[in-house]
N, C-alpha and C positions, 0 to 999 in steps of 0.2 A: 409555501416558504417563497413566495414570489410577492414582491411589492405591486401596487396597482400601477398597470401599464406595462410592467416587466413580463417579458416573454419567458415561459417556463423551458428549462432544457428538454432536449429530446428524451424520450422514455429510455433508451439504453444508457445515455449519460446519468440520467436520474438513479437508474438501478445501480450503476457503478458507483455514483456518490454515496447512496446510502448502504451499500455494500462496505465501502471503507469505513463509513461512520460506525455502523453497528459493528462489523468486525473489529475495528480498533477499540471501541468501548468494552466490547466483551472480553477481548484478550488482556487489557490492561486490568479490568476487573479480576478476571481469573488470577493474574499474578498478585495483585494486591490482596485478594482473599485467600487464596490458597499458596501462595508463594511461588517464586520461580524455581525452575529446574537448573539453573546454571549459576554463575558466580555473580555477586551483587553488581560488579559493572556491567555484565552482559545482560543482566535483568532490567539495569538502569537504561541500557541502549535500547532494548526492546520496548520498554514503556515509551521512550523518546520516539521511536520510529511508529509505533502504534498511534501515540498522540499525533504524529504528523500525518497519519492515515486519516484521523479524524477531521484535522483541519483541512487536508486536501480534499476529503470528500464533500466538506461545505464548499470548498472552492469548485469543485466540479458542479455542484448544485446550482451554484452562480455562474458557472461558464466562464470561470477566471483562468487566463492562461498559466498564472503562477501556480495553480494546483497541479497542472500537467508536468511544470519544470520541478515542482516539489516532489511528486511521485517518481519521475525517472531519476531525480538525483538520488533519493533515498534508496531506490532500487539497486542503482549501481554501487552504492556504498555498501548496502547490505550484501550483495552478491559478492563483492569483493571480500569483505570480512568473512562471509560463510566459507569461502573457499581458501582463504590465505590465514585466517586464525579460528579454525573450528573449535568448539569449546572440549571436544574430546574425540578420539581416534573413532569412537561408536557413531557419534553424530557425523563426523567426516564421511564414513562409509555410508551412511544413509543418504547424505547429500549427494553423493556420487553414483547413486543408482540411475539406471537409464530414465525411469518414469520422472524422478525428481529433477533430473537436469532437462528433460523434455519440457516438463511443466514450467521450470524456471525460464524457459525460453518462449514458450508458446503464449503464456498469459500476457507477459508484456507487449509481445507483438500484436496480441489481439487488441490490447488498450491501444497501442498506438495506431491501429488500422482505425478504431472507433473514434478516435480523437481527430485523426487525419481526415474523416468523413465530415466532421462537424468544426475543423479548426477555424473557419472564417466566423463562426458565430460566438468563438471565445475572445473575451476581451481582456 
C-alpha cells in the first residue's frame, strides 16, 4: 500500500489503520445486510461514522494528520451523542456501565499515546 520510495508506517499504526478499515466495512455491511437496531436516522449516522473510520484508516496507513483529526472529531461527537441522546433507556444503562465508560476513555487515550509517539512522521 505504499508507493515506490514512500516509507511504510510503523507496525502499530498499520494495525490501527487496518482495524479501522476492516471494522468500518464489517459494521456497515452488517447494517446493510441485516438492518440496524435503531431508528433510520441513527443507523444513517452509524453508517457515516463507520464510513469515516474506513477513510480515517486509509489516512492512518498514509500517515496523514487529517486522519488523526477525523478520528478524534468523530469520537468526540459520538461520545456526546451517546450520552446526551441515547436511543433508549436500556442502551443508556449499558453505556453507563463502568466497563463501557472505562473502555470509552482508555481506547482513545491509548490511540493518542500511539499517535503522539509517531506524530512527527504524520504529514
